[in-house]
C-alpha positions in Angstrom: 32.3 82.9 -34.8 33.1 79.6 -36.4 31.5 76.5 -34.8 32.3 72.8 -35.3 29.1 72.2 -37.3 30.1 74.8 -39.8 33.7 73.7 -40.3 34.6 72.8 -43.9 37.2 70.1 -43.5 39.4 68.3 -46.0 40.4 64.8 -44.9 43.6 63.6 -46.6 43.7 59.8 -46.3 44.6 57.3 -49.0 42.8 54.4 -47.3 39.0 54.4 -47.9 38.5 52.3 -44.8 40.5 54.7 -42.6 38.8 57.7 -44.2 35.4 56.2 -43.3 36.5 55.5 -39.7 37.7 59.1 -39.3 34.6 60.5 -40.9 32.5 58.6 -38.4 34.4 59.9 -35.5 34.2 63.5 -36.8 30.5 63.2 -37.2 30.2 62.5 -33.5 31.6 66.0 -32.9 29.0 67.4 -35.4 31.5 67.8 -38.2 29.9 66.7 -41.4 31.1 69.0 -44.1 34.0 66.8 -45.2 35.8 66.4 -48.5 38.1 63.4 -48.8 41.4 63.6 -50.7 43.4 60.5 -51.4 46.7 62.3 -52.0 48.6 65.5 -51.3 48.0 66.8 -54.8 44.2 66.3 -54.4 44.3 68.1 -51.1 46.2 71.1 -52.5 43.8 71.2 -55.5 40.8 71.2 -53.1 42.0 74.1 -51.0 42.3 76.3 -54.1 38.6 75.9 -54.8 35.3 76.9 -53.1 33.9 76.6 -50.6 37.1 77.6 -48.6 38.7 74.8 -46.5 38.8 75.7 -42.8 41.1 72.8 -41.7 43.1 70.0 -43.2 43.3 66.6 -41.3 46.0 64.5 -42.9 47.8 61.2 -42.6 51.6 61.2 -42.5 52.2 58.8 -45.4 50.4 59.7 -48.7 50.9 58.1 -52.1 52.6 61.1 -53.6 54.2 62.9 -50.7 54.3 62.9 -46.9 52.1 64.9 -44.5 55.3 66.9 -43.8 55.6 67.9 -47.4 51.9 68.7 -47.6 52.0 71.1 -44.7 55.0 72.9 -46.0 53.4 73.2 -49.4 50.3 74.5 -47.7 52.3 77.2 -45.9 53.6 78.4 -49.2 50.1 79.0 -50.5 49.6 82.7 -50.2 45.8 82.6 -49.6 45.9 79.4 -47.5 49.1 79.7 -45.6 47.4 79.9 -42.2 44.9 77.1 -42.7 45.0 74.9 -39.6 46.6 71.5 -40.1 46.1 68.4 -38.0 48.2 65.3 -38.4 46.9 61.8 -37.7 49.7 59.3 -37.4 51.0 56.3 -35.4 54.5 57.7 -35.8 56.2 58.8 -32.5 59.8 59.5 -33.5 60.7 63.2 -33.0 62.8 63.0 -36.3 59.5 62.7 -38.2 57.3 64.8 -36.1 59.5 67.9 -35.3 59.4 69.3 -38.8 55.6 69.2 -38.7 55.6 70.9 -35.3 57.9 73.6 -36.7 55.5 74.2 -39.6 52.8 75.1 -37.2 50.5 72.1 -37.0 47.5 72.7 -34.7 47.6 69.2 -33.2 49.1 65.7 -33.7 46.7 62.9 -33.1 47.7 59.3 -32.6 46.3 56.5 -34.7 44.0 55.3 -33.4 42.7 58.3 -31.5 39.8 58.6 -29.1 37.0 61.1 -28.9 38.6 63.1 -26.1 41.8 63.5 -28.1 39.8 64.5 -31.2 37.8 67.1 -29.2 40.9 68.7 -27.8 42.4 69.0 -31.3 39.3 70.7 -32.6 39.0 72.9 -29.6 42.5 74.1 -30.4 41.5 74.6 -34.0 38.5 76.7 -33.1 40.5 78.8 -30.7 43.0 79.6 -33.5 40.3 80.3 -36.1 38.3 82.5 -33.7 41.4 84.3 -32.1 40.6 87.6 -33.8 37.1 87.5 -32.3 38.5 87.1 -28.8 40.7 90.2 -28.8 38.7 91.8 -26.0 40.2 89.2 -23.6 43.5 91.1 -23.9 42.0 94.4 -24.9 43.1 96.3 -21.7 46.8 95.5 -22.6 46.7 97.6 -25.8 48.5 94.9 -27.8 48.4 97.1 -30.9 51.0 99.3 -29.3 53.4 96.6 -28.2 56.5 95.6 -30.1 57.3 91.9 -30.4 60.7 90.2 -31.3 60.1 86.8 -32.9 63.1 84.5 -32.9 63.2 81.2 -34.8 65.5 79.7 -37.4 62.4 78.5 -39.3 60.7 81.1 -41.4 57.6 78.9 -41.6 57.4 78.7 -37.8 57.9 82.5 -37.4 55.0 83.1 -39.9 52.7 80.7 -38.0 53.4 82.3 -34.6 53.2 85.8 -36.1 49.8 85.0 -37.7 48.4 83.9 -34.3 49.7 87.0 -32.6 48.3 89.2 -35.3 44.9 87.6 -34.8 45.2 88.4 -31.1 45.8 92.0 -31.8 49.6 92.5 -32.0 50.7 94.7 -35.0 54.4 95.5 -34.6 57.0 92.7 -35.2 60.7 92.3 -35.8 62.0 88.9 -36.7 65.4 87.2 -36.0 66.7 83.8 -37.2 68.7 82.9 -34.0 69.8 84.2 -30.7 72.7 86.1 -32.1 70.5 88.1 -34.5 68.1 88.7 -31.7 70.8 90.3 -29.5 71.6 92.7 -32.3 67.9 93.7 -32.6 67.7 94.1 -28.8 70.6 96.5 -28.9 69.0 98.6 -31.6 65.3 98.6 -30.5 63.1 98.4 -27.4 60.6 95.5 -27.2 57.7 94.6 -25.1 57.8 90.9 -25.7 60.3 88.2 -27.0 58.9 85.0 -28.4 61.6 82.5 -29.1 62.3 78.9 -30.2 64.7 76.7 -28.2 66.7 74.9 -30.8 68.5 77.3 -33.1 72.0 77.5 -34.6 74.7 79.9 -33.3 72.8 80.8 -30.1 69.8 78.9 -28.8 66.8 80.1 -26.8 68.4 79.3 -23.4 71.5 81.3 -24.2 69.4 84.2 -25.6 67.3 84.2 -22.4 70.4 84.1 -20.2 71.9 87.1 -22.2 68.7 89.1 -21.8 68.5 88.6 -18.1 72.2 89.2 -17.3 73.5 91.6 -20.0 70.7 93.4 -21.8 69.4 96.8 -20.8 65.9 95.2 -21.3 66.5 92.5 -18.7 62.9 92.4 -17.4 61.3 91.9 -20.8 58.8 88.9 -20.8 60.3 86.0 -22.8 57.9 83.3 -24.1 59.6 80.2 -25.4 57.6 78.2 -28.0 59.4 74.9 -28.5 59.0 71.1 -29.1 62.0 70.5 -26.8 61.1 67.6 -24.3 64.5 67.0 -22.6 63.8 67.7 -18.9 67.3 68.8 -18.1 67.4 71.3 -21.0 64.0 72.7 -20.0 65.2 73.0 -16.4 68.2 75.0 -17.7 65.8 77.3 -19.6 63.8 78.0 -16.5 67.0 78.7 -14.6 68.0 81.1 -17.3 64.9 83.2 -16.6 62.3 82.4 -19.3 58.9 83.8 -18.3 57.0 80.8 -19.7 57.4 77.8 -22.0 54.7 76.7 -24.5 54.8 73.4 -26.4 54.7 72.9 -30.1 52.0 72.4 -31.3 50.6 75.1 -29.0 47.1 75.8 -27.9 45.8 79.3 -28.7 43.9 79.7 -25.4 47.0 78.6 -23.4 49.2 81.2 -25.3 46.6 83.9 -24.6 46.5 83.0 -20.9 50.3 83.1 -20.7 50.5 86.5 -22.5 47.9 87.9 -20.1 50.0 86.9 -17.1 53.3 88.1 -18.5 52.2 91.4 -20.0 49.8 92.1 -17.2 52.7 92.1 -14.8 
């Protein structure tokens, strides 16, 4: 099991002053194996060398690219596509943060952040990294026999969620790019779980959930929505449509495991 003191971290921060401040805060958690990269290119070069990088902690604005571009470049790296990514930024506008959420960031930390926020972010990181070692927590559900329908218009987001579910013990997946494609799959196959995004073209997650509950022959199937949606009226409509549970992006691995245990246990 990976522990904080053994984490190999790459800090991507162009400001030497900011990098030192963040290093000091990380050291309070016992994280001392830290390489600093001043640009996105330096960070990508670092993850291709040894020792392997366990997590990237990056600013949003870098001299050669944005943190958004860095995480998407990371997700395209075959050997490093599932490396946890934490963003540190004072940016709050959804327009800038939603693409990073979609790419599967583990956490988004404000700048400046406090020790509690940092601890929560790294608890989520460890939960993700150690998810395959905690399979016994859901072992009695025989996840290896269950079939999952993943629905998201972002291929990057689908890969991130699938990777987490695989680490938990799921083995059988079918993917769909939107609600309309998901309905087709539901008509062709039987599933044990649907994991869907909210915002999608053609048919969104609320409409898909409503269809499943009212028109599908699999009307009782558990539906987990993983979304960055924050509009209270829209979320209320999703609950009314019959979603089993909603999980925020970025999501916490332990929270997802708990929700799955409740839904699949029933």
